[in-house]
N, C-alpha and C positions, 0 to 999 in steps of 0.2 A: 581566504577569510579562515583561519582556525581557532576552535573552539572546542576547550577540554573536556565541553559534554554538547553531543550534540542537541540537548532538549534547550539549554539556553538558549538556540536560535529560533527555537518553537515559538515566542510570541511577533517573529519579525518572519516568519519563516512565507505566507502570503506575499509580501511584498519584495521578500528577497528574490522568491518565485515569478514576481511580476516584473521585476527587475531584468532577471537572466531569462525569460521567455521567449523577444526577439529570438536572441542569440542560441541558444536549446534548442527552436522550432528551425532556423537555416541550419543549424549543424547535424539535428535528427534527420532532415532533410537530404543532406547529400552521405550521410551514412543508408539513410531505406533503403536510398534506390543503387545503390553500391554498397552492401555492409562488409566491412572487412575481416577476412578470414579470423584474424583473434579475437573479434568483437565479443562474441559468448564467456570467448576462455578472461579475457580484460574485464568484463564485469560478473565473472565470477567472485576472480579476486580484490576488485573493487570492493564490491559486497561486501566480503570478510576481512577486511581490511576495516570498512567505516563500519561494519554489524560488532568490531572489537570494542571501537569507544563509546557507542550508540546502547544505553539501558532502555529499550522500550516503555518499562513499566518509567519510567523517568519523565516518558512523556503522552503513550497512549491516546495521540489525536486521532489518530486514525478510524479512531473506536470512538471516540469524542464527537468527530465532524462528518464520517463520513457509512456508509452501509455497502457491507457486503450483499454481494448477490447470493441466495438461498435458493439451491437445486433442491429437489425431490429428496435425492438422499441427504442432503444434509438437514431439511426440516423432518427427516426418518430418524436420522443422530441423533440430534439435542431432543428432538421431544423424545424419544426414549430415554435420553441422559435425564432430561426432568419430570419424565415421568407422568407426560401427558399424552395426549393425544396428537400428529401433526396436524389435525383440522385446529384443535384447542391453540395452538404453536401460531398457526395461521392467523386466526380471529383475535389473537390477543397481542401479537408483535408484530406480523406482517403484511403487505400491499402488495399488488404487481405496479410495474414503476409502468410507463409508456410505453418499453422496448420488454413487458412482456415479463420483465422476471421479478420475483418475490425479493423485498426489500423490507430491511425494519421500517418500521411507522414516521418516526423521529431518531434525534440524535441526543444525547449520544444513546451509546449500546446500552439495553438495559439492562445486559449483562456484565457488564463494566463495573465494578467496582468502587470506591473514593480510593481506595488504594490502587488502583488502576490496573487490579487483578482481573482474569474474569471466570466469572463465575462457570463458565460453557466449555472451559478452553479446551479441556479432552476430547468433546463432543464437538467444538468449532466450524463453523463452515469452510470448507474446503476454501473460499478464499481471503476467508482470516489466515488458516494454514501457511499460504504463499505468499500474503503481501508481506512488502510491495513488488514481490513479483520481480526485482530484479536478481536472481537466481537460477534463471531459468536461460532453460535452451532458445534456440530463435528469440533472441531479445530483440533483434529489430523488426519483428512482427506486430510489441506490444510500444511503440515508442510514444504513441501516443496517451496512452494510459500512462508511460512514467512519467510525461511531462508533465500531465496532469497530478501525478501525483507527488510532483517537485513542490509542490503549494500546500501538503497535507505533510508528508513524511520529511522532517530534518536529513534524517538519512537518505532517500531520495535523494535531496535538494546534492548533499553532499560528492554521491557518487556519481551522479552527471557532473557535477563540475569536475572531479578527477578526470572522467571519461574523457572530459573535453579537451585536459590536458597532457594523459596520457597518447590518447590518440586521436590526433588533431583527423576532422573530416578534410 
């Protein structure tokens, strides 16, 4: 599947990810047991290629559908950026999830503008800075997260597609 703009597949991303889920799980199970030596370099290269095609501002599906984890340091940084106390940020926007992590009360993110720009971009949580986590070392350690992200992020979906082509499991 080739799209001029990866955001074009956004309306179908959940269905596309669901179609590929079984094959992706099987592939990830194989590379998770014995990750290829070149896995991190290949994923990093694919990340660069795909993000040349992807305009995150045309999509922002991650900000519209999921919540990042807010660590204490993130809460402090965002609160300082907003000019409020960390406790106010928590009271107004966050709650503890079932795993004990602070997450947003609702989606879309309250800091996401109608133009898909983030009003706290400079102070955004680490999880936002690193999303979709496809340009990090030890990629084999986040295969479950990557599988989940294929249903949210068109770029992640495409990276996994290409990974399966260039590094057969």
